[in-house]
VMD Tcl script that draws the C-alpha trace (Angstrom):
set ca {
  {54.08 5.93 7.02}
  {52.68 9.28 8.35}
  {52.94 12.30 6.72}
  {52.36 16.10 7.63}
  {50.27 17.59 4.98}
  {52.86 19.46 3.40}
  {54.73 16.13 2.34}
  {51.51 14.85 0.87}
  {51.04 14.48 -2.57}
  {47.47 15.16 -3.77}
  {48.12 12.71 -7.13}
  {48.96 9.81 -4.88}
  {45.81 7.96 -3.46}
  {47.49 6.81 -0.37}
  {48.35 10.36 0.67}
  {44.39 11.61 0.78}
  {44.22 9.79 4.02}
  {47.46 11.49 5.10}
  {48.46 14.97 6.33}
  {47.03 17.41 9.33}
  {44.54 15.29 11.37}
  {42.69 17.11 14.68}
  {41.35 15.89 17.79}
  {37.92 17.22 18.05}
  {37.03 17.02 21.77}
  {33.87 17.53 23.84}
  {34.84 17.75 27.50}
  {32.83 18.26 30.50}
  {35.26 20.24 32.74}
  {32.95 20.39 35.67}
  {33.08 16.24 36.07}
  {36.10 15.77 33.95}
  {34.71 13.89 31.56}
  {35.01 13.48 27.62}
  {31.92 13.73 26.08}
  {32.63 13.02 22.44}
  {35.50 12.51 20.30}
  {36.27 13.17 16.50}
  {39.45 12.32 15.09}
  {40.26 13.35 11.37}
  {40.48 16.41 9.06}
  {39.64 19.71 10.45}
  {36.36 19.82 8.34}
  {33.18 21.58 9.29}
  {31.52 18.36 8.91}
  {33.67 16.96 11.61}
  {32.77 19.84 13.67}
  {28.73 19.10 13.08}
  {29.29 15.41 13.71}
  {30.97 16.57 17.13}
  {28.45 18.98 18.00}
  {25.62 16.81 17.09}
  {27.12 13.50 18.83}
  {27.55 15.97 22.25}
  {23.60 17.22 21.75}
  {22.86 13.27 21.69}
  {24.82 12.16 24.62}
  {23.57 15.30 26.70}
  {19.70 14.91 25.69}
  {19.46 17.97 23.47}
  {21.74 20.33 25.89}
  {24.07 22.64 24.10}
  {27.88 22.62 25.19}
  {27.79 25.37 28.05}
  {31.91 26.71 27.52}
  {33.72 26.32 24.05}
  {37.21 27.29 23.46}
  {38.51 26.89 20.04}
  {40.81 28.70 17.98}
  {37.93 30.93 16.38}
  {37.45 28.26 13.75}
  {34.09 29.40 11.65}
  {32.33 26.03 11.64}
  {31.56 26.58 15.46}
  {30.00 29.84 14.94}
  {27.34 28.37 12.62}
  {26.38 25.85 15.14}
  {25.90 27.89 17.85}
}
mol new
graphics top color blue
foreach p $ca { graphics top sphere $p radius 0.5 }
foreach p [lrange $ca 0 end-1] q [lrange $ca 1 end] { graphics top cylinder $p $q radius 0.2 }
display resetview
């Protein structure tokens, strides 16, 4: 059974993997390619994994365009 975060109980071990999850996506709009995807909790660590994976796949280049809701971990990586 899947739950939204507001219905999870921190005292129930199975609920630690439930709740809100995000698809962090690195997308190349020019070529319409998905370069990298990290699914999971909205954490700075997942943002770092996405950006690091993108740089690895793009021979060290950084993303030319970022669209986000101003989530602070993105600023720290650029």
